[in-house]
Backbone as CSV, one residue per row, in Angstrom:
resi,resn,N_x,N_y,N_z,CA_x,CA_y,CA_z,C_x,C_y,C_z
1,MET,111.167,69.032,112.391,110.422,70.057,111.677,108.909,69.922,111.867
2,ASN,108.512,69.178,112.899,107.086,68.971,113.109,106.348,70.268,113.386
3,PHE,107.045,71.252,113.999,106.365,72.498,114.341,105.890,73.239,113.102
4,LEU,106.529,72.989,111.940,106.132,73.662,110.713,104.769,73.200,110.225
5,ARG,104.384,71.984,110.608,103.118,71.439,110.127,101.922,72.176,110.719
6,GLY,102.130,72.858,111.834,101.033,73.585,112.437,100.801,74.951,111.819
7,LEU,101.690,75.365,110.949,101.558,76.666,110.309,100.629,76.577,109.110
8,SER,99.946,77.674,108.816,99.071,77.722,107.649,99.911,77.769,106.379
9,PRO,99.346,77.361,105.248,100.098,77.431,103.989,100.614,78.834,103.691
10,LEU,99.808,79.852,103.961,100.233,81.228,103.687,101.405,81.634,104.568
11,THR,101.352,81.251,105.840,102.437,81.600,106.759,103.733,80.920,106.346
12,LEU,103.635,79.641,106.003,104.822,78.893,105.598,105.394,79.434,104.296
13,ALA,104.502,79.796,103.362,104.958,80.373,102.095,105.629,81.725,102.324
14,ALA,105.062,82.518,103.237,105.655,83.814,103.548,107.039,83.647,104.151
15,LEU,107.206,82.641,104.997,108.518,82.388,105.607,109.538,81.932,104.553
16,GLY,109.103,80.995,103.707,110.020,80.470,102.694,110.444,81.514,101.692
17,THR,109.487,82.242,101.143,109.827,83.270,100.151,110.456,84.488,100.807
18,GLY,110.149,84.706,102.086,110.825,85.785,102.809,112.307,85.505,102.938
19,PHE,112.651,84.224,103.134,114.059,83.852,103.208,114.768,84.088,101.872
20,THR,114.129,83.687,100.769,114.774,83.880,99.468,114.913,85.361,99.138
21,PHE,113.931,86.170,99.561,114.041,87.616,99.370,115.190,88.177,100.199
22,LEU,115.335,87.687,101.425,116.430,88.130,102.290,117.784,87.818,101.660
23,MET,117.903,86.656,101.020,119.166,86.293,100.378,119.472,87.222,99.200
24,THR,118.429,87.634,98.474,118.637,88.616,97.406,119.150,89.922,97.982
25,ALA,118.555,90.349,99.096,118.986,91.589,99.738,120.417,91.475,100.262
26,LEU,120.771,90.308,100.799,122.142,90.107,101.270,123.131,90.183,100.109
27,GLY,122.740,89.621,98.967,123.598,89.715,97.790,123.770,91.155,97.347
28,ALA,122.682,91.909,97.398,122.752,93.321,97.018,123.625,94.120,97.970
29,SER,123.737,93.657,99.218,124.530,94.387,100.220,126.023,94.330,99.944
30,THR,126.435,93.513,98.974,127.868,93.449,98.656,128.414,94.793,98.157
31,VAL,127.523,95.712,97.756,127.995,97.036,97.315,128.689,97.780,98.446
32,PHE,128.383,97.405,99.693,129.004,98.082,100.825,130.400,97.537,101.129
33,PHE,130.767,96.413,100.478,132.045,95.767,100.789,133.016,95.701,99.615
34,PHE,132.499,95.847,98.384,133.350,95.794,97.199,133.384,97.154,96.517
35,ARG,134.534,97.519,96.018,134.695,98.828,95.393,134.455,98.805,93.887
36,LYS,134.354,97.634,93.306,134.165,97.555,91.857,133.288,96.374,91.505
37,ASP,132.955,96.277,90.215,132.103,95.198,89.731,132.799,93.857,89.913
38,ALA,131.986,92.789,90.001,132.542,91.451,90.170,133.307,91.020,88.918
39,ASN,134.311,90.190,89.136,135.088,89.635,88.033,134.177,88.862,87.086
40,LEU,134.438,88.979,85.765,133.580,88.325,84.774,133.531,86.816,84.963
41,THR,134.652,86.228,85.330,134.686,84.782,85.543,133.773,84.392,86.698
42,ILE,133.811,85.175,87.759,132.956,84.895,88.915,131.489,85.051,88.532
43,GLN,131.184,86.064,87.724,129.810,86.262,87.272,129.322,85.053,86.492
44,ARG,130.176,84.501,85.632,129.778,83.331,84.845,129.546,82.121,85.749
45,VAL,130.384,81.965,86.769,130.197,80.866,87.715,128.845,81.003,88.408
46,PHE,128.516,82.213,88.859,127.254,82.451,89.547,126.055,82.205,88.629
47,LEU,126.155,82.663,87.376,125.064,82.452,86.427,124.860,80.961,86.164
48,GLY,125.966,80.246,85.979,125.882,78.808,85.778,125.313,78.113,87.002
49,PHE,125.734,78.549,88.182,125.233,77.958,89.421,123.723,78.130,89.527
50,ALA,123.243,79.336,89.226,121.802,79.592,89.261,121.063,78.689,88.286
51,ALA,121.641,78.500,87.096,121.018,77.630,86.097,120.928,76.199,86.601
52,GLY,122.011,75.698,87.183,122.024,74.327,87.694,121.007,74.105,88.796
53,VAL,120.921,75.073,89.727,119.948,74.979,90.817,118.529,74.933,90.262
54,MET,118.246,75.801,89.294,116.886,75.888,88.769,116.508,74.660,87.957
55,ILE,117.459,74.056,87.253,117.170,72.831,86.505,116.818,71.700,87.465
56,ALA,117.662,71.512,88.492,117.419,70.448,89.462,116.109,70.675,90.205
57,ALA,115.847,71.925,90.595,114.610,72.229,91.315,113.388,71.978,90.436
58,SER,113.501,72.286,89.158,112.378,72.076,88.239,112.008,70.601,88.150
59,VAL,113.017,69.734,88.178,112.766,68.298,88.049,112.312,67.694,89.373
60,TRP,113.181,67.784,90.416,112.905,67.080,91.665,111.843,67.763,92.524
61,SER,111.824,69.078,92.549,110.921,69.784,93.462,109.583,70.163,92.835
62,LEU,109.491,70.135,91.499,108.275,70.612,90.852,107.630,69.573,89.934
63,LEU,108.356,69.121,88.899,107.741,68.210,87.933,107.415,66.836,88.526
64,MET,108.352,66.255,89.262,108.081,64.947,89.859,106.939,65.000,90.876
65,PRO,106.914,65.993,91.787,105.753,66.097,92.680,104.444,66.363,91.932
66,ALA,104.523,67.117,90.818,103.316,67.381,90.029,102.742,66.078,89.469
67,ILE,103.606,65.226,88.950,103.169,63.940,88.400,102.596,63.046,89.492
68,GLU,103.309,62.968,90.632,102.857,62.117,91.738,101.523,62.600,92.304
69,LEU,101.381,63.912,92.444,100.149,64.456,92.998,98.961,64.223,92.066
70,ALA,99.192,64.377,90.757,98.121,64.141,89.783,97.677,62.684,89.815
71,GLU,98.637,61.769,89.935,98.302,60.354,89.981,97.538,60.005,91.255
72,GLU,97.900,60.673,92.373,97.166,60.452,93.619,95.717,60.923,93.505
73,GLN,95.499,61.919,92.646,94.155,62.437,92.416,93.389,61.620,91.377
74,GLY,94.018,60.527,90.905,93.350,59.641,89.960,93.430,60.091,88.519
75,ARG,94.392,60.956,88.204,94.541,61.453,86.839,95.831,60.946,86.212
76,VAL,95.930,61.110,84.889,97.160,60.743,84.182,98.234,61.768,84.540
77,GLY,99.330,61.317,85.149,100.307,62.223,85.717,100.978,63.167,84.745
78,TRP,101.267,62.668,83.535,102.073,63.490,82.627,101.271,64.620,81.983
79,ILE,99.953,64.524,81.986,99.145,65.558,81.312,99.260,66.919,82.010
80,PRO,98.985,67.032,83.318,99.170,68.336,83.957,100.629,68.764,84.000
81,ALA,101.556,67.772,84.074,102.983,68.115,84.098,103.402,68.764,82.785
82,ALA,103.002,68.151,81.681,103.361,68.692,80.370,102.587,69.974,80.067
83,GLY,101.283,69.957,80.377,100.459,71.136,80.094,100.884,72.347,80.905
84,GLY,101.114,72.152,82.194,101.564,73.252,83.038,102.918,73.768,82.624
85,PHE,103.809,72.852,82.235,105.152,73.232,81.786,105.065,74.161,80.579
86,VAL,104.253,73.780,79.596,104.099,74.607,78.391,103.506,75.971,78.731
87,LEU,102.526,75.992,79.606,101.913,77.261,80.001,102.922,78.169,80.704
88,GLY,103.788,77.566,81.527,104.821,78.356,82.204,105.796,78.973,81.224
89,VAL,106.189,78.211,80.213,107.078,78.738,79.173,106.406,79.889,78.434
90,LEU,105.145,79.697,78.053,104.414,80.739,77.319,104.245,82.005,78.165
91,PHE,104.041,81.820,79.477,103.881,82.958,80.371,105.150,83.811,80.407
92,LEU,106.308,83.172,80.571,107.570,83.923,80.594,107.882,84.510,79.231
93,LEU,107.526,83.799,78.170,107.723,84.321,76.823,106.908,85.599,76.634
94,LEU,105.682,85.603,77.161,104.830,86.783,77.072,105.412,87.944,77.874
95,LEU,105.854,87.669,79.103,106.445,88.722,79.924,107.696,89.294,79.267
96,ASP,108.494,88.423,78.672,109.703,88.863,77.966,109.351,89.828,76.834
97,ALA,108.198,89.589,76.199,107.814,90.391,75.041,107.185,91.719,75.421
98,VAL,106.473,91.759,76.560,105.701,92.966,76.892,106.368,93.853,77.940
99,ILE,107.366,93.319,78.666,108.031,94.118,79.698,109.441,94.464,79.249
100,PRO,109.758,95.727,79.094,111.129,96.107,78.706,112.109,95.761,79.825
101,HIS,113.272,95.223,79.460,114.248,94.836,80.473,115.634,94.781,79.855
102,LEU,116.634,94.833,80.727,118.028,94.816,80.295,118.786,93.850,81.180
103,HIS,119.417,92.850,80.574,120.156,91.861,81.350,121.503,92.407,81.784
104,PRO,121.937,92.050,83.006,123.244,92.502,83.475,124.346,92.146,82.487
105,GLY,125.204,93.103,82.191,126.289,92.878,81.251,125.933,93.165,79.815
106,SER,124.642,93.401,79.538,124.208,93.695,78.177,123.965,95.189,78.016
107,LYS,124.070,95.672,76.776,123.821,97.075,76.484,122.566,97.271,75.627
108,THR,121.966,96.168,75.204,120.794,96.235,74.330,119.547,95.783,75.081
109,PRO,118.596,96.703,75.337,117.367,96.331,76.038,116.530,95.371,75.198
110,GLU,115.715,94.561,75.874,114.788,93.660,75.212,113.359,94.094,75.526
111,GLY,112.410,93.624,74.720,111.019,93.991,74.909,110.693,95.266,74.154
112,PRO,109.531,95.863,74.434,109.112,97.071,73.713,110.033,98.249,73.997
113,HIS,110.095,99.166,73.040,110.940,100.356,73.198,110.457,101.186,74.382
114,THR,111.393,101.704,75.147,111.050,102.498,76.315,112.139,103.522,76.589
115,LYS,111.771,104.556,77.320,112.735,105.581,77.723,113.174,105.398,79.175
116,LEU,112.806,104.273,79.765,113.218,104.000,81.134,114.735,103.897,81.218
117,PRO,115.335,104.344,82.318,116.790,104.249,82.461,117.256,102.802,82.533
118,SER,118.510,102.573,82.185,119.059,101.212,82.164,119.000,100.555,83.535
119,SER,119.117,101.345,84.595,119.061,100.783,85.947,117.709,100.123,86.204
120,THR,116.633,100.795,85.805,115.290,100.239,85.988,115.098,98.996,85.131
121,LEU,115.608,99.028,83.910,115.479,97.873,83.017,116.225,96.663,83.562
122,MET,117.366,96.901,84.201,118.141,95.797,84.767,117.393,95.149,85.932
123,VAL,116.778,95.981,86.758,115.988,95.454,87.872,114.806,94.637,87.351
124,LEU,114.163,95.106,86.295,113.041,94.383,85.702,113.474,93.023,85.174
125,ALA,114.691,92.948,84.617,115.186,91.673,84.082,115.314,90.631,85.185
126,VAL,115.936,91.002,86.294,116.104,90.050,87.396,114.756,89.755,88.056
127,THR,113.881,90.750,88.088,112.550,90.554,88.648,111.784,89.478,87.882
128,LEU,111.928,89.465,86.544,111.283,88.431,85.730,111.754,87.045,86.158
129,HIS,113.053,86.910,86.451,113.587,85.618,86.882,112.954,85.181,88.199
130,ASN,112.704,86.132,89.067,112.297,85.802,90.426,110.827,85.410,90.553
131,ILE,110.003,85.742,89.568,108.583,85.403,89.650,108.368,83.888,89.765
132,PRO,108.902,83.072,88.846,108.684,81.621,88.980,109.376,81.034,90.203
133,GLU,110.480,81.639,90.641,111.156,81.128,91.835,110.273,81.297,93.060
134,GLY,109.644,82.472,93.181,108.733,82.696,94.297,107.553,81.752,94.256
135,MET,107.004,81.516,93.064,105.896,80.578,92.918,106.306,79.184,93.366
136,ALA,107.499,78.764,92.952,107.963,77.413,93.275,108.088,77.221,94.781
137,VAL,108.729,78.159,95.451,108.917,78.044,96.901,107.569,78.125,97.614
138,GLY,106.716,79.043,97.185,105.401,79.165,97.804,104.574,77.899,97.680
139,LEU,104.582,77.280,96.511,103.818,76.054,96.291,104.375,74.890,97.104
140,ALA,105.709,74.804,97.192,106.321,73.745,97.994,105.934,73.894,99.457
141,CYS,105.890,75.125,99.946,105.483,75.377,101.328,104.011,75.042,101.535
142,ALA,103.182,75.365,100.549,101.757,75.045,100.646,101.545,73.543,100.703
143,MET,102.301,72.797,99.911,102.195,71.336,99.930,102.622,70.770,101.275
144,ALA,103.690,71.357,101.838,104.168,70.889,103.137,103.124,71.136,104.219
145,ALA,102.491,72.309,104.182,101.494,72.649,105.195,100.237,71.799,105.069
146,SER,99.906,71.395,103.845,98.687,70.609,103.625,98.908,69.113,103.783
147,GLY,100.164,68.693,103.886,100.464,67.278,104.056,100.717,66.527,102.770
148,THR,100.578,67.184,101.616,100.850,66.529,100.336,102.340,66.566,99.996
149,GLY,103.094,67.355,100.730,104.541,67.432,100.559,105.184,67.428,101.931
150,THR,106.503,67.542,101.964,107.214,67.531,103.238,107.815,68.895,103.532
151,ALA,107.915,69.198,104.827,108.543,70.452,105.239,110.025,70.447,104.847
152,ALA,110.641,69.268,104.909,112.054,69.170,104.535,112.243,69.477,103.055
153,GLY,111.309,69.007,102.228,111.409,69.289,100.798,111.245,70.766,100.503
154,ALA,110.306,71.406,101.207,110.118,72.848,101.035,111.347,73.608,101.501
155,LEU,111.946,73.142,102.611,113.156,73.782,103.130,114.303,73.650,102.143
156,ALA,114.430,72.470,101.537,115.498,72.250,100.562,115.358,73.198,99.375
157,LEU,114.127,73.359,98.889,113.898,74.242,97.753,114.193,75.693,98.133
158,ALA,113.740,76.118,99.320,113.999,77.484,99.759,115.496,77.735,99.918
159,LEU,116.221,76.754,100.451,117.680,76.892,100.595,118.354,77.014,99.236
160,GLY,117.952,76.132,98.306,118.558,76.169,96.974,118.296,77.491,96.265
161,MET,117.057,77.959,96.305,116.721,79.228,95.672,117.421,80.391,96.364
162,GLY,117.524,80.299,97.678,118.216,81.353,98.409,119.679,81.437,98.042
163,LEU,120.326,80.280,97.883,121.746,80.258,97.513,121.989,80.943,96.177
164,GLN,121.107,80.699,95.204,121.328,81.297,93.891,120.796,82.728,93.818
165,ASN,119.973,83.136,94.804,119.507,84.520,94.834,120.584,85.482,95.322
166,PHE,121.506,84.982,96.115,122.575,85.849,96.618,123.370,86.489,95.474
167,PRO,123.899,85.699,94.530,124.606,86.333,93.406,123.703,87.154,92.501
168,GLU,122.400,86.823,92.442,121.489,87.626,91.630,121.379,89.044,92.179
169,GLY,121.290,89.163,93.502,121.231,90.484,94.107,122.489,91.280,93.832
170,ALA,123.643,90.592,93.907,124.915,91.258,93.622,125.015,91.639,92.151
171,ALA,124.430,90.812,91.278,124.496,91.082,89.836,123.753,92.346,89.452
172,VAL,122.819,92.777,90.295,122.115,94.029,90.043,122.840,95.205,90.697
173,SER,123.187,95.048,91.964,123.713,96.183,92.720,125.127,96.595,92.314
174,LEU,126.007,95.632,92.064,127.402,95.976,91.752,127.545,96.743,90.435
175,PRO,126.874,96.331,89.347,126.972,97.129,88.121,126.394,98.540,88.293
176,LEU,125.360,98.682,89.109,124.781,100.004,89.343,125.778,100.893,90.077
177,LYS,126.489,100.312,91.030,127.518,101.081,91.732,128.615,101.514,90.768
178,LYS,128.973,100.612,89.861,129.988,100.933,88.861,129.524,102.074,87.958
179,ASP,128.213,102.170,87.729,127.654,103.224,86.873,127.459,104.550,87.600
180,GLY,127.848,104.617,88.875,127.793,105.884,89.602,126.720,106.001,90.658
181,PHE,125.934,104.941,90.875,124.916,104.994,91.901,125.563,104.959,93.295
182,SER,124.918,105.594,94.263,125.403,105.514,95.632,125.218,104.096,96.159
183,ASN,125.949,103.750,97.203,125.828,102.409,97.781,124.393,102.110,98.201
184,ARG,123.747,103.092,98.841,122.386,102.871,99.325,121.402,102.668,98.179
185,LYS,121.538,103.467,97.136,120.608,103.350,96.021,120.839,102.053,95.255
186,ALA,122.101,101.668,95.055,122.405,100.411,94.364,121.876,99.225,95.170
187,PHE,122.031,99.301,96.493,121.509,98.235,97.352,119.995,98.151,97.255
188,ALA,119.316,99.313,97.283,117.850,99.335,97.227,117.340,98.705,95.939
189,TYR,117.974,99.037,94.806,117.568,98.450,93.527,117.767,96.940,93.547
190,GLY,118.921,96.491,94.040,119.196,95.058,94.064,118.236,94.296,94.950
191,ALA,117.955,94.847,96.131,117.030,94.183,97.050,115.612,94.170,96.489
192,PHE,115.210,95.277,95.867,113.850,95.382,95.333,113.577,94.330,94.260
193,SER,114.611,93.905,93.534,114.413,92.923,92.462,113.873,91.597,92.990
194,GLY,114.039,91.352,94.303,113.561,90.091,94.868,112.208,90.172,95.541
195,ILE,111.595,91.346,95.550,110.334,91.515,96.279,109.193,90.729,95.647
196,VAL,109.319,90.395,94.352,108.235,89.650,93.701,108.172,88.202,94.166
197,GLU,109.223,87.704,94.816,109.191,86.309,95.263,108.132,86.087,96.335
198,PRO,108.090,86.890,97.422,106.986,86.709,98.382,105.621,86.959,97.752
199,ILE,105.541,87.953,96.870,104.266,88.258,96.216,103.807,87.082,95.354
200,GLY,104.707,86.582,94.495,104.374,85.459,93.623,104.057,84.203,94.403
201,GLY,104.806,83.952,95.480,104.577,82.763,96.285,103.225,82.776,96.964
202,ILE,102.852,83.909,97.525,101.568,84.012,98.227,100.397,83.924,97.251
203,ILE,100.524,84.561,96.088,99.457,84.472,95.079,99.271,83.031,94.627
204,ALA,100.377,82.311,94.403,100.296,80.916,93.969,99.602,80.058,95.028
205,VAL,99.894,80.313,96.304,99.263,79.555,97.381,97.762,79.831,97.423
206,LEU,97.372,81.090,97.250,95.957,81.443,97.265,95.201,80.746,96.141
207,VAL,95.806,80.701,94.952,95.162,80.039,93.816,95.062,78.535,94.056
208,ALA,96.174,77.939,94.504,96.189,76.491,94.721,95.246,76.090,95.838
209,GLY,95.140,76.933,96.876,94.259,76.616,97.994,92.798,76.684,97.618
210,GLY,92.477,77.565,96.678,91.089,77.692,96.253,90.643,76.575,95.338
211,ILE,91.564,76.022,94.567,91.234,74.954,93.617,92.309,73.870,93.740
212,ALA,92.127,72.927,94.650,93.141,71.914,94.943,93.605,71.133,93.712
213,PRO,92.719,70.710,92.792,93.183,69.935,91.636,94.148,70.684,90.721
214,VAL,94.245,72.019,90.879,95.106,72.793,90.004,96.561,72.781,90.471
215,MET,96.817,72.236,91.663,98.182,72.237,92.200,99.199,71.590,91.262
216,PRO,98.928,70.399,90.673,99.917,69.836,89.743,100.213,70.757,88.564
217,TRP,99.190,71.440,88.064,99.389,72.371,86.963,100.271,73.545,87.380
218,LEU,100.048,74.050,88.594,100.836,75.182,89.072,102.297,74.787,89.302
219,LEU,102.518,73.604,89.846,103.891,73.136,90.048,104.632,73.046,88.709
220,ALA,103.977,72.451,87.715,104.596,72.322,86.400,104.739,73.691,85.727
221,PHE,103.792,74.577,85.982,103.854,75.944,85.448,105.121,76.646,85.934
222,ALA,105.386,76.543,87.239,106.597,77.151,87.800,107.854,76.514,87.206
223,ALA,107.808,75.195,86.978,108.957,74.510,86.382,109.211,75.003,84.963
224,GLY,108.149,75.114,84.164,108.305,75.593,82.791,108.842,77.004,82.739
225,ALA,108.338,77.879,83.633,108.804,79.265,83.660,110.280,79.331,84.022
226,MET,110.699,78.510,84.998,112.111,78.523,85.391,113.005,77.967,84.287
227,MET,112.553,76.925,83.627,113.366,76.350,82.562,113.513,77.321,81.391
228,TYR,112.482,78.124,81.142,112.587,79.149,80.100,113.698,80.128,80.454
229,VAL,113.730,80.563,81.703,114.774,81.492,82.148,116.158,80.863,81.986
230,VAL,116.271,79.593,82.351,117.564,78.906,82.267,118.063,78.828,80.836
231,VAL,117.211,78.352,79.933,117.638,78.110,78.548,117.774,79.403,77.754
232,GLU,116.863,80.346,77.998,116.855,81.583,77.232,117.935,82.570,77.683
233,GLU,118.222,82.594,78.997,119.078,83.651,79.496,120.285,83.181,80.296
234,LEU,120.084,82.367,81.327,121.181,82.058,82.227,122.316,81.294,81.554
235,ILE,121.985,80.224,80.844,123.043,79.430,80.212,123.788,80.223,79.137
236,PRO,123.087,80.932,78.228,123.834,81.742,77.257,124.727,82.794,77.916
237,GLU,124.231,83.468,78.962,125.030,84.494,79.618,126.201,83.889,80.383
238,ALA,126.037,82.674,80.885,127.115,82.014,81.617,128.242,81.580,80.692
239,HIS,127.975,81.516,79.391,128.982,81.049,78.442,129.474,82.143,77.504
240,LEU,129.270,83.399,77.890,129.805,84.493,77.096,131.330,84.520,77.208
241,GLY,131.984,84.907,76.153,133.443,84.982,76.176,134.097,83.776,75.532
242,GLU,135.414,83.754,75.610,136.180,82.703,74.935,136.120,81.370,75.666
243,HIS,136.059,81.402,76.978,136.122,80.162,77.754,134.799,79.928,78.478
244,SER,134.207,78.758,78.282,132.901,78.441,78.853,132.991,77.602,80.119
245,HIS,134.203,77.168,80.497,134.345,76.277,81.644,133.789,76.850,82.949
246,PRO,134.011,78.134,83.279,133.462,78.654,84.548,131.949,78.496,84.638
247,GLY,131.237,78.847,83.568,129.792,78.712,83.571,129.354,77.255,83.630
248,THR,130.077,76.397,82.918,129.751,74.970,82.901,129.907,74.352,84.282
249,PHE,131.041,74.612,84.923,131.284,74.041,86.251,130.332,74.632,87.292
250,GLY,129.979,75.914,87.116,129.000,76.513,88.014,127.647,75.824,87.898
251,ALA,127.223,75.526,86.663,125.941,74.849,86.441,125.952,73.444,87.029
252,LEU,127.050,72.724,86.842,127.151,71.364,87.382,127.112,71.382,88.905
253,ALA,127.814,72.355,89.507,127.829,72.463,90.968,126.436,72.807,91.492
254,GLY,125.755,73.740,90.829,124.415,74.125,91.258,123.438,72.969,91.168
255,PHE,123.514,72.218,90.070,122.626,71.063,89.890,122.888,70.019,90.979
256,LEU,124.171,69.739,91.227,124.533,68.727,92.224,124.057,69.122,93.616
257,ILE,124.291,70.370,94.000,123.905,70.822,95.340,122.394,70.785,95.514
258,MET,121.650,71.268,94.524,120.190,71.272,94.624,119.643,69.853,94.643
259,MET,120.222,68.963,93.853,119.784,67.570,93.835,120.002,66.921,95.203
260,VAL,121.185,67.142,95.769,121.495,66.553,97.084,120.572,67.124,98.152
261,LEU,120.354,68.440,98.133,119.456,69.050,99.116,118.060,68.450,99.018
262,ASP,117.555,68.323,97.809,116.191,67.845,97.627,116.055,66.381,98.042
263,VAL,116.999,65.541,97.617,116.904,64.115,97.921,117.205,63.832,99.385
264,ALA,118.237,64.494,99.921,118.637,64.239,101.306,117.626,64.778,102.305
265,LEU,117.098,65.975,102.045,116.155,66.594,102.975,114.717,66.208,102.696
266,GLY,114.427,65.928,101.387,113.049,65.589,101.046,112.646,64.214,101.495
């Protein structure tokens, strides 16, 4: 992977987040192959898997590098890790409050009252999830390009996020098809939900590149935002219904795979 070191942080971030966006679009393309919505059990497995991936990524790919990087800069490692984490949680809490959205499988919108159609609200819900994911991948790529991180670690994070983005794209497009949308329109909505990942990743790289000492804070910020999504939405939705085992096993599998990717490749 030595050839990746010659790329600029922005180019590497664009490649990494472009891959995760592509995986969202591939997930959305399932509307062309399935005639109905995904089985509820499968949905719970996917939600749990996404939660597991994001938990592992928050620890190994974001918080631990944030602490190590802060210490290399001669600072107390846990301060930017804890401070950035709290700021990330508050940021997602604010977005949850000010942006109307509807989670897949739910009939009650969250956020301020709006007359937007349910399809738009559903896309906004998944889009909120994707903002911290794009930041995380973008920052990992920036670290790899600058030499403070490894290209293998950035690749592991992009792979993990891409794996869990596939079912996210399907979670948007398949319910829309069930509601009467054409295949093309359902696909477009599902794919569009992932467009914020390249945007968020590139913005994070620009900020981190302009103020190098802020990188540990940004890494922890992305971790806090992702953990908010996991605890507030993914885990509860993965355990809806009488039996919680599908969501539980999905979360364990996601955590294990992301941990192995990060440790083995990083």
